[in-house]
VMD Tcl script that builds the backbone (N, CA, C; Angstrom):
set m [mol new atoms 534]
animate dup $m
set s [atomselect $m all]
$s set {name element resname resid chain x y z} {
  {N N MET 1 A 16.770 -9.247 29.373}
  {CA C MET 1 A 17.176 -9.161 27.983}
  {C C MET 1 A 16.231 -9.969 27.090}
  {N N LEU 2 A 15.903 -11.176 27.527}
  {CA C LEU 2 A 15.019 -12.029 26.745}
  {C C LEU 2 A 13.624 -11.426 26.622}
  {N N SER 3 A 13.147 -10.800 27.688}
  {CA C SER 3 A 11.795 -10.229 27.636}
  {C C SER 3 A 11.728 -9.073 26.620}
  {N N PHE 4 A 12.775 -8.273 26.520}
  {CA C PHE 4 A 12.764 -7.189 25.541}
  {C C PHE 4 A 12.970 -7.717 24.120}
  {N N PHE 5 A 13.726 -8.803 23.988}
  {CA C PHE 5 A 13.861 -9.461 22.687}
  {C C PHE 5 A 12.493 -9.940 22.211}
  {N N GLN 6 A 11.755 -10.612 23.108}
  {CA C GLN 6 A 10.409 -11.090 22.779}
  {C C GLN 6 A 9.453 -9.931 22.516}
  {N N LEU 7 A 9.598 -8.862 23.273}
  {CA C LEU 7 A 8.772 -7.677 23.070}
  {C C LEU 7 A 9.008 -7.098 21.671}
  {N N GLY 8 A 10.262 -7.046 21.244}
  {CA C GLY 8 A 10.584 -6.567 19.901}
  {C C GLY 8 A 9.985 -7.465 18.829}
  {N N MET 9 A 10.069 -8.784 19.036}
  {CA C MET 9 A 9.481 -9.717 18.072}
  {C C MET 9 A 7.969 -9.517 17.989}
  {N N ASN 10 A 7.324 -9.431 19.134}
  {CA C ASN 10 A 5.868 -9.253 19.150}
  {C C ASN 10 A 5.463 -7.911 18.567}
  {N N HIS 11 A 6.278 -6.888 18.831}
  {CA C HIS 11 A 5.951 -5.552 18.323}
  {C C HIS 11 A 5.945 -5.532 16.796}
  {N N ILE 12 A 6.932 -6.144 16.171}
  {CA C ILE 12 A 6.970 -6.146 14.709}
  {C C ILE 12 A 5.887 -7.066 14.141}
  {N N LEU 13 A 5.631 -8.184 14.797}
  {CA C LEU 13 A 4.596 -9.097 14.300}
  {C C LEU 13 A 3.196 -8.501 14.410}
  {N N SER 14 A 2.989 -7.600 15.358}
  {CA C SER 14 A 1.680 -6.954 15.485}
  {C C SER 14 A 1.642 -5.594 14.774}
  {N N GLY 15 A 2.764 -5.187 14.215}
  {CA C GLY 15 A 2.847 -3.918 13.487}
  {C C GLY 15 A 2.592 -4.138 12.010}
  {N N TYR 16 A 1.326 -4.272 11.672}
  {CA C TYR 16 A 0.969 -4.613 10.297}
  {C C TYR 16 A 1.460 -3.581 9.288}
  {N N ASP 17 A 1.518 -2.330 9.704}
  {CA C ASP 17 A 2.004 -1.309 8.788}
  {C C ASP 17 A 3.494 -1.514 8.479}
  {N N HIS 18 A 4.269 -1.880 9.482}
  {CA C HIS 18 A 5.696 -2.130 9.262}
  {C C HIS 18 A 5.899 -3.378 8.399}
  {N N LEU 19 A 5.098 -4.400 8.654}
  {CA C LEU 19 A 5.188 -5.623 7.854}
  {C C LEU 19 A 4.807 -5.359 6.394}
  {N N LEU 20 A 3.771 -4.557 6.192}
  {CA C LEU 20 A 3.356 -4.235 4.826}
  {C C LEU 20 A 4.414 -3.397 4.117}
  {N N PHE 21 A 5.058 -2.499 4.842}
  {CA C PHE 21 A 6.147 -1.716 4.257}
  {C C PHE 21 A 7.278 -2.651 3.821}
  {N N LEU 22 A 7.669 -3.571 4.681}
  {CA C LEU 22 A 8.725 -4.525 4.352}
  {C C LEU 22 A 8.332 -5.370 3.143}
  {N N PHE 23 A 7.118 -5.863 3.122}
  {CA C PHE 23 A 6.615 -6.645 1.989}
  {C C PHE 23 A 6.673 -5.822 0.708}
  {N N SER 24 A 6.234 -4.579 0.786}
  {CA C SER 24 A 6.230 -3.706 -0.396}
  {C C SER 24 A 7.641 -3.449 -0.902}
  {N N LEU 25 A 8.588 -3.325 0.008}
  {CA C LEU 25 A 9.983 -3.148 -0.405}
  {C C LEU 25 A 10.502 -4.365 -1.150}
  {N N LEU 26 A 10.113 -5.531 -0.691}
  {CA C LEU 26 A 10.690 -6.766 -1.221}
  {C C LEU 26 A 10.054 -7.251 -2.524}
  {N N ILE 27 A 8.804 -6.926 -2.777}
  {CA C ILE 27 A 8.160 -7.526 -3.955}
  {C C ILE 27 A 8.650 -6.944 -5.276}
  {N N ALA 28 A 9.238 -5.769 -5.262}
  {CA C ALA 28 A 9.769 -5.207 -6.509}
  {C C ALA 28 A 10.963 -6.041 -6.958}
  {N N ARG 29 A 11.080 -6.237 -8.241}
  {CA C ARG 29 A 12.181 -7.026 -8.797}
  {C C ARG 29 A 13.502 -6.314 -8.523}
  {N N GLN 30 A 14.394 -7.028 -7.827}
  {CA C GLN 30 A 15.700 -6.488 -7.471}
  {C C GLN 30 A 16.730 -7.606 -7.482}
  {N N THR 31 A 17.977 -7.219 -7.558}
  {CA C THR 31 A 19.055 -8.193 -7.429}
  {C C THR 31 A 19.289 -8.473 -5.943}
  {N N PHE 32 A 20.041 -9.519 -5.667}
  {CA C PHE 32 A 20.360 -9.822 -4.276}
  {C C PHE 32 A 21.111 -8.661 -3.633}
  {N N LYS 33 A 22.010 -8.051 -4.385}
  {CA C LYS 33 A 22.774 -6.903 -3.867}
  {C C LYS 33 A 21.837 -5.736 -3.534}
  {N N GLN 34 A 20.833 -5.499 -4.371}
  {CA C GLN 34 A 19.873 -4.430 -4.104}
  {C C GLN 34 A 19.036 -4.751 -2.858}
  {N N TYR 35 A 18.599 -6.002 -2.734}
  {CA C TYR 35 A 17.861 -6.396 -1.531}
  {C C TYR 35 A 18.708 -6.159 -0.285}
  {N N ALA 36 A 19.973 -6.567 -0.341}
  {CA C ALA 36 A 20.868 -6.393 0.809}
  {C C ALA 36 A 21.016 -4.916 1.161}
  {N N ALA 37 A 21.140 -4.066 0.157}
  {CA C ALA 37 A 21.277 -2.625 0.401}
  {C C ALA 37 A 20.004 -2.053 1.025}
  {N N VAL 38 A 18.857 -2.484 0.531}
  {CA C VAL 38 A 17.577 -1.992 1.051}
  {C C VAL 38 A 17.385 -2.417 2.506}
  {N N ILE 39 A 17.596 -3.688 2.790}
  {CA C ILE 39 A 17.399 -4.191 4.150}
  {C C ILE 39 A 18.409 -3.553 5.111}
  {N N THR 40 A 19.655 -3.422 4.663}
  {CA C THR 40 A 20.685 -2.811 5.509}
  {C C THR 40 A 20.371 -1.351 5.793}
  {N N SER 41 A 19.971 -0.609 4.777}
  {CA C SER 41 A 19.666 0.812 4.990}
  {C C SER 41 A 18.462 0.985 5.911}
  {N N PHE 42 A 17.452 0.134 5.747}
  {CA C PHE 42 A 16.278 0.200 6.619}
  {C C PHE 42 A 16.680 -0.103 8.068}
  {N N THR 43 A 17.505 -1.118 8.250}
  {CA C THR 43 A 17.941 -1.522 9.586}
  {C C THR 43 A 18.751 -0.422 10.267}
  {N N ILE 44 A 19.729 0.111 9.566}
  {CA C ILE 44 A 20.572 1.165 10.149}
  {C C ILE 44 A 19.721 2.383 10.524}
  {N N ALA 45 A 18.844 2.773 9.618}
  {CA C ALA 45 A 18.026 3.965 9.856}
  {C C ALA 45 A 17.094 3.787 11.050}
  {N N HIS 46 A 16.363 2.678 11.087}
  {CA C HIS 46 A 15.402 2.569 12.193}
  {C C HIS 46 A 16.085 2.273 13.521}
  {N N CYS 47 A 17.254 1.635 13.502}
  {CA C CYS 47 A 18.013 1.463 14.756}
  {C C CYS 47 A 18.440 2.824 15.307}
  {N N LEU 48 A 18.867 3.681 14.418}
  {CA C LEU 48 A 19.332 5.015 14.808}
  {C C LEU 48 A 18.217 5.822 15.465}
  {N N THR 49 A 17.079 5.938 14.770}
  {CA C THR 49 A 16.015 6.778 15.333}
  {C C THR 49 A 15.291 6.104 16.496}
  {N N LEU 50 A 15.241 4.779 16.515}
  {CA C LEU 50 A 14.659 4.102 17.672}
  {C C LEU 50 A 15.460 4.486 18.912}
  {N N THR 51 A 16.764 4.387 18.821}
  {CA C THR 51 A 17.630 4.713 19.962}
  {C C THR 51 A 17.531 6.185 20.333}
  {N N LEU 52 A 17.636 7.065 19.353}
  {CA C LEU 52 A 17.593 8.505 19.627}
  {C C LEU 52 A 16.245 8.935 20.200}
  {N N THR 53 A 15.184 8.286 19.777}
  {CA C THR 53 A 13.852 8.628 20.278}
  {C C THR 53 A 13.664 8.136 21.708}
  {N N VAL 54 A 14.077 6.912 21.985}
  {CA C VAL 54 A 13.940 6.384 23.343}
  {C C VAL 54 A 14.789 7.196 24.320}
  {N N LEU 55 A 15.939 7.660 23.858}
  {CA C LEU 55 A 16.811 8.479 24.717}
  {C C LEU 55 A 16.363 9.944 24.795}
  {N N ASN 56 A 15.266 10.283 24.149}
  {CA C ASN 56 A 14.715 11.640 24.099}
  {C C ASN 56 A 15.665 12.660 23.482}
  {N N ILE 57 A 16.516 12.200 22.596}
  {CA C ILE 57 A 17.383 13.118 21.854}
  {C C ILE 57 A 16.582 13.736 20.708}
  {N N ILE 58 A 15.714 12.946 20.133}
  {CA C ILE 58 A 14.738 13.477 19.175}
  {C C ILE 58 A 13.353 13.148 19.713}
  {N N ASN 59 A 12.412 14.005 19.407}
  {CA C ASN 59 A 11.060 13.799 19.897}
  {C C ASN 59 A 10.075 14.366 18.888}
  {N N ILE 60 A 9.613 13.517 18.005}
  {CA C ILE 60 A 8.630 13.923 17.006}
  {C C ILE 60 A 7.312 13.246 17.370}
  {N N SER 61 A 6.268 13.999 17.360}
  {CA C SER 61 A 4.953 13.526 17.771}
  {C C SER 61 A 4.475 12.347 16.928}
  {N N PRO 62 A 3.852 11.364 17.588}
  {CA C PRO 62 A 3.243 10.268 16.837}
  {C C PRO 62 A 2.194 10.752 15.826}
  {N N SER 63 A 1.623 11.926 16.060}
  {CA C SER 63 A 0.648 12.454 15.111}
  {C C SER 63 A 1.305 12.834 13.781}
  {N N ILE 64 A 2.609 12.939 13.766}
  {CA C ILE 64 A 3.368 13.155 12.528}
  {C C ILE 64 A 3.966 11.838 12.046}
  {N N VAL 65 A 4.537 11.072 12.962}
  {CA C VAL 65 A 5.230 9.831 12.603}
  {C C VAL 65 A 4.272 8.794 12.024}
  {N N GLU 66 A 3.147 8.566 12.672}
  {CA C GLU 66 A 2.236 7.508 12.230}
  {C C GLU 66 A 1.666 7.754 10.826}
  {N N PRO 67 A 1.216 8.965 10.486}
  {CA C PRO 67 A 0.801 9.189 9.095}
  {C C PRO 67 A 1.971 9.053 8.112}
  {N N ALA 68 A 3.158 9.452 8.534}
  {CA C ALA 68 A 4.328 9.332 7.653}
  {C C ALA 68 A 4.654 7.863 7.373}
  {N N ILE 69 A 4.438 6.995 8.343}
  {CA C ILE 69 A 4.638 5.558 8.121}
  {C C ILE 69 A 3.649 5.055 7.076}
  {N N ALA 70 A 2.396 5.444 7.205}
  {CA C ALA 70 A 1.390 5.049 6.212}
  {C C ALA 70 A 1.739 5.611 4.828}
  {N N LEU 71 A 2.197 6.837 4.798}
  {CA C LEU 71 A 2.596 7.460 3.535}
  {C C LEU 71 A 3.777 6.717 2.900}
  {N N SER 72 A 4.683 6.200 3.717}
  {CA C SER 72 A 5.825 5.447 3.184}
  {C C SER 72 A 5.357 4.191 2.452}
  {N N ILE 73 A 4.326 3.556 2.963}
  {CA C ILE 73 A 3.759 2.377 2.306}
  {C C ILE 73 A 3.176 2.775 0.953}
  {N N CYS 74 A 2.427 3.857 0.935}
  {CA C CYS 74 A 1.825 4.338 -0.321}
  {C C CYS 74 A 2.894 4.666 -1.350}
  {N N TYR 75 A 3.949 5.339 -0.923}
  {CA C TYR 75 A 5.008 5.726 -1.844}
  {C C TYR 75 A 5.671 4.499 -2.479}
  {N N VAL 76 A 6.060 3.545 -1.639}
  {CA C VAL 76 A 6.739 2.356 -2.153}
  {C C VAL 76 A 5.807 1.554 -3.065}
  {N N ALA 77 A 4.546 1.457 -2.699}
  {CA C ALA 77 A 3.582 0.728 -3.530}
  {C C ALA 77 A 3.446 1.380 -4.908}
  {N N ILE 78 A 3.326 2.691 -4.943}
  {CA C ILE 78 A 3.232 3.401 -6.227}
  {C C ILE 78 A 4.514 3.226 -7.028}
  {N N GLU 79 A 5.646 3.317 -6.355}
  {CA C GLU 79 A 6.927 3.131 -7.036}
  {C C GLU 79 A 7.011 1.736 -7.658}
  {N N ASN 80 A 6.497 0.732 -6.978}
  {CA C ASN 80 A 6.490 -0.627 -7.517}
  {C C ASN 80 A 5.682 -0.710 -8.813}
  {N N ILE 81 A 4.629 0.062 -8.891}
  {CA C ILE 81 A 3.750 0.003 -10.064}
  {C C ILE 81 A 4.311 0.815 -11.226}
  {N N VAL 82 A 4.827 2.004 -10.957}
  {CA C VAL 82 A 5.204 2.905 -12.055}
  {C C VAL 82 A 6.655 2.782 -12.514}
  {N N ARG 83 A 7.533 2.291 -11.663}
  {CA C ARG 83 A 8.942 2.189 -12.057}
  {C C ARG 83 A 9.275 0.768 -12.462}
  {N N LYS 84 A 9.948 0.634 -13.569}
  {CA C LYS 84 A 10.359 -0.695 -14.025}
  {C C LYS 84 A 11.513 -1.228 -13.183}
  {N N GLU 85 A 12.412 -0.340 -12.761}
  {CA C GLU 85 A 13.556 -0.738 -11.950}
  {C C GLU 85 A 13.673 0.190 -10.743}
  {N N VAL 86 A 14.066 -0.383 -9.632}
  {CA C VAL 86 A 14.201 0.394 -8.395}
  {C C VAL 86 A 15.636 0.294 -7.886}
  {N N ARG 87 A 16.570 0.711 -8.714}
  {CA C ARG 87 A 17.998 0.528 -8.423}
  {C C ARG 87 A 18.480 1.248 -7.177}
  {N N SER 88 A 18.027 2.432 -6.922}
  {CA C SER 88 A 18.519 3.210 -5.775}
  {C C SER 88 A 17.509 3.238 -4.639}
  {N N ARG 89 A 16.752 2.200 -4.505}
  {CA C ARG 89 A 15.698 2.152 -3.495}
  {C C ARG 89 A 16.251 2.269 -2.081}
  {N N TRP 90 A 17.490 1.905 -1.875}
  {CA C TRP 90 A 18.065 1.953 -0.530}
  {C C TRP 90 A 18.057 3.369 0.028}
  {N N ILE 91 A 18.129 4.382 -0.845}
  {CA C ILE 91 A 18.172 5.773 -0.375}
  {C C ILE 91 A 16.839 6.162 0.265}
  {N N ILE 92 A 15.755 5.950 -0.460}
  {CA C ILE 92 A 14.440 6.306 0.081}
  {C C ILE 92 A 14.085 5.383 1.254}
  {N N THR 93 A 14.568 4.148 1.192}
  {CA C THR 93 A 14.329 3.223 2.293}
  {C C THR 93 A 15.007 3.706 3.566}
  {N N PHE 94 A 16.181 4.287 3.437}
  {CA C PHE 94 A 16.865 4.842 4.607}
  {C C PHE 94 A 16.028 5.964 5.215}
  {N N VAL 95 A 15.539 6.860 4.375}
  {CA C VAL 95 A 14.717 7.982 4.868}
  {C C VAL 95 A 13.467 7.445 5.571}
  {N N PHE 96 A 12.784 6.506 4.924}
  {CA C PHE 96 A 11.587 5.947 5.545}
  {C C PHE 96 A 11.931 5.123 6.786}
  {N N GLY 97 A 13.095 4.505 6.801}
  {CA C GLY 97 A 13.534 3.760 7.976}
  {C C GLY 97 A 13.689 4.657 9.192}
  {N N LEU 98 A 14.148 5.889 8.966}
  {CA C LEU 98 A 14.241 6.852 10.068}
  {C C LEU 98 A 12.871 7.078 10.695}
  {N N ILE 99 A 11.867 7.181 9.863}
  {CA C ILE 99 A 10.499 7.402 10.343}
  {C C ILE 99 A 9.980 6.161 11.073}
  {N N HIS 100 A 10.197 4.984 10.475}
  {CA C HIS 100 A 9.717 3.747 11.100}
  {C C HIS 100 A 10.377 3.517 12.455}
  {N N GLY 101 A 11.641 3.892 12.609}
  {CA C GLY 101 A 12.324 3.741 13.890}
  {C C GLY 101 A 11.656 4.529 14.997}
  {N N MET 102 A 11.176 5.726 14.641}
  {CA C MET 102 A 10.453 6.524 15.641}
  {C C MET 102 A 9.153 5.836 16.032}
  {N N GLY 103 A 8.528 5.170 15.064}
  {CA C GLY 103 A 7.317 4.406 15.365}
  {C C GLY 103 A 7.608 3.220 16.271}
  {N N PHE 104 A 8.720 2.520 16.013}
  {CA C PHE 104 A 9.116 1.400 16.871}
  {C C PHE 104 A 9.355 1.876 18.303}
  {N N ALA 105 A 9.889 3.079 18.446}
  {CA C ALA 105 A 10.289 3.596 19.761}
  {C C ALA 105 A 9.109 3.943 20.655}
  {N N ASP 106 A 7.953 4.194 20.088}
  {CA C ASP 106 A 6.802 4.621 20.892}
  {C C ASP 106 A 6.480 3.654 22.025}
  {N N LEU 107 A 6.590 2.360 21.763}
  {CA C LEU 107 A 6.288 1.378 22.802}
  {C C LEU 107 A 7.254 1.516 23.974}
  {N N LEU 108 A 8.541 1.611 23.681}
  {CA C LEU 108 A 9.533 1.721 24.762}
  {C C LEU 108 A 9.430 3.053 25.496}
  {N N LYS 109 A 9.128 4.125 24.769}
  {CA C LYS 109 A 8.990 5.433 25.424}
  {C C LYS 109 A 7.864 5.419 26.444}
  {N N GLY 110 A 6.817 4.704 26.144}
  {CA C GLY 110 A 5.671 4.645 27.040}
  {C C GLY 110 A 5.911 3.795 28.276}
  {N N MET 111 A 7.021 3.082 28.322}
  {CA C MET 111 A 7.298 2.179 29.442}
  {C C MET 111 A 8.079 2.842 30.573}
  {N N ASP 112 A 8.591 4.046 30.366}
  {CA C ASP 112 A 9.362 4.755 31.391}
  {C C ASP 112 A 10.449 3.850 31.973}
  {N N LEU 113 A 11.356 3.418 31.102}
  {CA C LEU 113 A 12.409 2.470 31.472}
  {C C LEU 113 A 13.477 3.126 32.346}
  {N N PRO 114 A 13.983 2.389 33.339}
  {CA C PRO 114 A 15.066 2.934 34.163}
  {C C PRO 114 A 16.356 3.042 33.349}
  {N N ALA 115 A 17.127 4.064 33.625}
  {CA C ALA 115 A 18.366 4.320 32.884}
  {C C ALA 115 A 19.399 3.211 33.082}
  {N N LYS 116 A 19.313 2.509 34.163}
  {CA C LYS 116 A 20.308 1.493 34.520}
  {C C LYS 116 A 20.493 0.437 33.420}
  {N N ASN 117 A 19.412 -0.077 32.874}
  {CA C ASN 117 A 19.467 -1.137 31.861}
  {C C ASN 117 A 19.019 -0.667 30.490}
  {N N LEU 118 A 18.947 0.623 30.282}
  {CA C LEU 118 A 18.354 1.160 29.061}
  {C C LEU 118 A 19.066 0.683 27.791}
  {N N ALA 119 A 20.377 0.673 27.786}
  {CA C ALA 119 A 21.121 0.258 26.591}
  {C C ALA 119 A 20.818 -1.199 26.242}
  {N N ILE 120 A 20.792 -2.055 27.250}
  {CA C ILE 120 A 20.496 -3.476 27.020}
  {C C ILE 120 A 19.053 -3.657 26.569}
  {N N ASP 121 A 18.129 -2.913 27.166}
  {CA C ASP 121 A 16.725 -3.001 26.797}
  {C C ASP 121 A 16.504 -2.578 25.344}
  {N N ILE 122 A 17.099 -1.462 24.949}
  {CA C ILE 122 A 16.965 -0.980 23.571}
  {C C ILE 122 A 17.587 -1.988 22.605}
  {N N PHE 123 A 18.782 -2.455 22.931}
  {CA C PHE 123 A 19.473 -3.420 22.080}
  {C C PHE 123 A 18.658 -4.699 21.921}
  {N N SER 124 A 18.149 -5.225 23.013}
  {CA C SER 124 A 17.373 -6.479 22.974}
  {C C SER 124 A 16.081 -6.307 22.190}
  {N N PHE 125 A 15.396 -5.205 22.419}
  {CA C PHE 125 A 14.159 -4.909 21.695}
  {C C PHE 125 A 14.440 -4.842 20.202}
  {N N ASN 126 A 15.473 -4.113 19.836}
  {CA C ASN 126 A 15.828 -3.968 18.428}
  {C C ASN 126 A 16.254 -5.304 17.821}
  {N N LEU 127 A 16.963 -6.104 18.581}
  {CA C LEU 127 A 17.377 -7.420 18.113}
  {C C LEU 127 A 16.160 -8.294 17.809}
  {N N GLY 128 A 15.133 -8.204 18.634}
  {CA C GLY 128 A 13.887 -8.939 18.377}
  {C C GLY 128 A 13.232 -8.497 17.079}
  {N N ILE 129 A 13.220 -7.187 16.837}
  {CA C ILE 129 A 12.676 -6.658 15.582}
  {C C ILE 129 A 13.486 -7.193 14.400}
  {N N GLU 130 A 14.805 -7.117 14.518}
  {CA C GLU 130 A 15.678 -7.567 13.422}
  {C C GLU 130 A 15.543 -9.056 13.163}
  {N N PHE 131 A 15.387 -9.826 14.215}
  {CA C PHE 131 A 15.234 -11.272 14.063}
  {C C PHE 131 A 14.014 -11.602 13.205}
  {N N ILE 132 A 12.890 -10.968 13.513}
  {CA C ILE 132 A 11.669 -11.221 12.753}
  {C C ILE 132 A 11.811 -10.707 11.320}
  {N N GLN 133 A 12.382 -9.518 11.149}
  {CA C GLN 133 A 12.569 -8.994 9.791}
  {C C GLN 133 A 13.432 -9.928 8.956}
  {N N LEU 134 A 14.511 -10.419 9.534}
  {CA C LEU 134 A 15.390 -11.335 8.809}
  {C C LEU 134 A 14.669 -12.641 8.479}
  {N N ALA 135 A 13.867 -13.130 9.399}
  {CA C ALA 135 A 13.090 -14.346 9.143}
  {C C ALA 135 A 12.125 -14.124 7.981}
  {N N ILE 136 A 11.471 -12.975 7.960}
  {CA C ILE 136 A 10.540 -12.657 6.869}
  {C C ILE 136 A 11.289 -12.591 5.537}
  {N N VAL 137 A 12.425 -11.935 5.531}
  {CA C VAL 137 A 13.229 -11.830 4.306}
  {C C VAL 137 A 13.660 -13.222 3.843}
  {N N CYS 138 A 14.098 -14.053 4.766}
  {CA C CYS 138 A 14.548 -15.402 4.403}
  {C C CYS 138 A 13.427 -16.265 3.831}
  {N N VAL 139 A 12.210 -16.040 4.271}
  {CA C VAL 139 A 11.063 -16.768 3.730}
  {C C VAL 139 A 10.625 -16.168 2.394}
  {N N MET 140 A 10.607 -14.841 2.322}
  {CA C MET 140 A 10.069 -14.180 1.122}
  {C C MET 140 A 10.966 -14.285 -0.101}
  {N N LEU 141 A 12.259 -14.163 0.060}
  {CA C LEU 141 A 13.134 -14.127 -1.115}
  {C C LEU 141 A 13.054 -15.394 -1.965}
  {N N PRO 142 A 13.089 -16.580 -1.379}
  {CA C PRO 142 A 12.920 -17.761 -2.240}
  {C C PRO 142 A 11.543 -17.814 -2.913}
  {N N LEU 143 A 10.511 -17.397 -2.184}
  {CA C LEU 143 A 9.170 -17.363 -2.787}
  {C C LEU 143 A 9.116 -16.365 -3.943}
  {N N LEU 144 A 9.724 -15.210 -3.749}
  {CA C LEU 144 A 9.740 -14.203 -4.810}
  {C C LEU 144 A 10.523 -14.675 -6.031}
  {N N TYR 145 A 11.557 -15.458 -5.808}
  {CA C TYR 145 A 12.325 -16.017 -6.918}
  {C C TYR 145 A 11.414 -16.859 -7.812}
  {N N PHE 146 A 10.575 -17.693 -7.200}
  {CA C PHE 146 A 9.675 -18.536 -7.987}
  {C C PHE 146 A 8.542 -17.731 -8.615}
  {N N VAL 147 A 8.042 -16.740 -7.913}
  {CA C VAL 147 A 6.990 -15.883 -8.476}
  {C C VAL 147 A 7.511 -15.149 -9.716}
  {N N ARG 148 A 8.739 -14.702 -9.677}
  {CA C ARG 148 A 9.318 -13.955 -10.804}
  {C C ARG 148 A 9.455 -14.795 -12.059}
  {N N ARG 149 A 9.496 -16.082 -11.905}
  {CA C ARG 149 A 9.605 -16.977 -13.056}
  {C C ARG 149 A 8.235 -17.236 -13.687}
  {N N TRP 150 A 7.196 -16.823 -13.012}
  {CA C TRP 150 A 5.822 -17.008 -13.459}
  {C C TRP 150 A 5.519 -15.940 -14.494}
  {N N LYS 151 A 4.759 -16.295 -15.534}
  {CA C LYS 151 A 4.505 -15.328 -16.609}
  {C C LYS 151 A 3.638 -14.154 -16.157}
  {N N TYR 152 A 2.949 -14.289 -15.049}
  {CA C TYR 152 A 2.108 -13.200 -14.542}
  {C C TYR 152 A 2.769 -12.443 -13.382}
  {N N SER 153 A 4.060 -12.535 -13.272}
  {CA C SER 153 A 4.743 -11.941 -12.110}
  {C C SER 153 A 4.566 -10.430 -12.042}
  {N N THR 154 A 4.609 -9.754 -13.185}
  {CA C THR 154 A 4.434 -8.294 -13.177}
  {C C THR 154 A 3.040 -7.935 -12.678}
  {N N ARG 155 A 2.055 -8.668 -13.129}
  {CA C ARG 155 A 0.682 -8.420 -12.666}
  {C C ARG 155 A 0.559 -8.677 -11.169}
  {N N ALA 156 A 1.197 -9.742 -10.696}
  {CA C ALA 156 A 1.132 -10.065 -9.270}
  {C C ALA 156 A 1.746 -8.941 -8.439}
  {N N VAL 157 A 2.886 -8.422 -8.876}
  {CA C VAL 157 A 3.519 -7.304 -8.164}
  {C C VAL 157 A 2.606 -6.089 -8.180}
  {N N ASN 158 A 2.001 -5.806 -9.322}
  {CA C ASN 158 A 1.116 -4.644 -9.428}
  {C C ASN 158 A -0.124 -4.794 -8.550}
  {N N VAL 159 A -0.716 -5.984 -8.517}
  {CA C VAL 159 A -1.902 -6.209 -7.683}
  {C C VAL 159 A -1.533 -6.100 -6.201}
  {N N CYS 160 A -0.427 -6.743 -5.802}
  {CA C CYS 160 A 0.010 -6.653 -4.403}
  {C C CYS 160 A 0.316 -5.207 -4.018}
  {N N SER 161 A 0.937 -4.482 -4.937}
  {CA C SER 161 A 1.260 -3.076 -4.671}
  {C C SER 161 A 0.003 -2.219 -4.590}
  {N N ALA 162 A -0.978 -2.520 -5.425}
  {CA C ALA 162 A -2.241 -1.773 -5.371}
  {C C ALA 162 A -2.943 -2.014 -4.037}
  {N N VAL 163 A -2.925 -3.242 -3.560}
  {CA C VAL 163 A -3.520 -3.556 -2.251}
  {C C VAL 163 A -2.748 -2.835 -1.143}
  {N N ALA 164 A -1.420 -2.850 -1.239}
  {CA C ALA 164 A -0.598 -2.140 -0.240}
  {C C ALA 164 A -0.914 -0.649 -0.263}
  {N N PHE 165 A -1.053 -0.075 -1.460}
  {CA C PHE 165 A -1.392 1.344 -1.570}
  {C C PHE 165 A -2.750 1.621 -0.929}
  {N N LEU 166 A -3.707 0.767 -1.195}
  {CA C LEU 166 A -5.044 0.942 -0.621}
  {C C LEU 166 A -5.009 0.883 0.903}
  {N N LEU 167 A -4.329 -0.109 1.457}
  {CA C LEU 167 A -4.226 -0.217 2.916}
  {C C LEU 167 A -3.451 0.959 3.509}
  {N N GLY 168 A -2.345 1.329 2.864}
  {CA C GLY 168 A -1.588 2.491 3.326}
  {C C GLY 168 A -2.431 3.749 3.287}
  {N N GLY 169 A -3.241 3.881 2.238}
  {CA C GLY 169 A -4.128 5.043 2.119}
  {C C GLY 169 A -5.188 5.076 3.203}
  {N N ILE 170 A -5.725 3.911 3.523}
  {CA C ILE 170 A -6.715 3.829 4.609}
  {C C ILE 170 A -6.069 4.228 5.932}
  {N N TRP 171 A -4.874 3.674 6.213}
  {CA C TRP 171 A -4.176 4.023 7.453}
  {C C TRP 171 A -3.807 5.507 7.490}
  {N N LEU 172 A -3.404 6.037 6.355}
  {CA C LEU 172 A -3.062 7.461 6.285}
  {C C LEU 172 A -4.282 8.310 6.621}
  {N N THR 173 A -5.412 7.982 6.036}
  {CA C THR 173 A -6.649 8.712 6.293}
  {C C THR 173 A -7.051 8.609 7.766}
  {N N GLU 174 A -7.002 7.395 8.316}
  {CA C GLU 174 A -7.347 7.208 9.732}
  {C C GLU 174 A -6.433 8.008 10.642}
  {N N ARG 175 A -5.149 8.002 10.338}
  {CA C ARG 175 A -4.168 8.651 11.203}
  {C C ARG 175 A -4.180 10.176 11.080}
  {N N LEU 176 A -4.658 10.652 9.967}
  {CA C LEU 176 A -4.754 12.114 9.796}
  {C C LEU 176 A -6.055 12.686 10.332}
  {N N PHE 177 A -7.150 11.921 10.197}
  {CA C PHE 177 A -8.459 12.509 10.460}
  {C C PHE 177 A -9.244 11.858 11.604}
  {N N PHE 178 A -8.787 10.732 12.115}
  {CA C PHE 178 A -9.587 10.062 13.154}
  {C C PHE 178 A -8.796 9.756 14.392}
}
mol reanalyze $m
mol bondsrecalc $m
mol representation Tube
mol addrep $m
């Protein structure tokens, strides 16, 4: 159980695209209730598809999932720049969370896990992912509170979002054509 928990933690920490997506979700100005809805919807969605993918109930090719993950970063980054408020962000986050869950599942699918401990392995792996995500949220939210009080906060969000869009675009191009 501990090894899969650690595997989940390492997987998210080395998944720069997932980390950038999470960062992009959080930098937009939102209320605490909106943040909670976004994080909860992302968690529920990716837990669902991670489990369904590992159990081979759904099977979508990484050649579709990986570009879609990059596209999700681009979408959220653009939304951060063009929309003044992101009140219903939890809806699109849920949809993108479904895609990210399939990406999380690729590592476990490649391990050919025995059915005997599969539920515990999936649960532990997912718990490791959630632990790191929650730690990131706990660190970022207080920092974002102080950034928002800065007179250049809108510019900072726009610059960070532009960088996220650029990186997402690079990953999208690589995943589609290389």
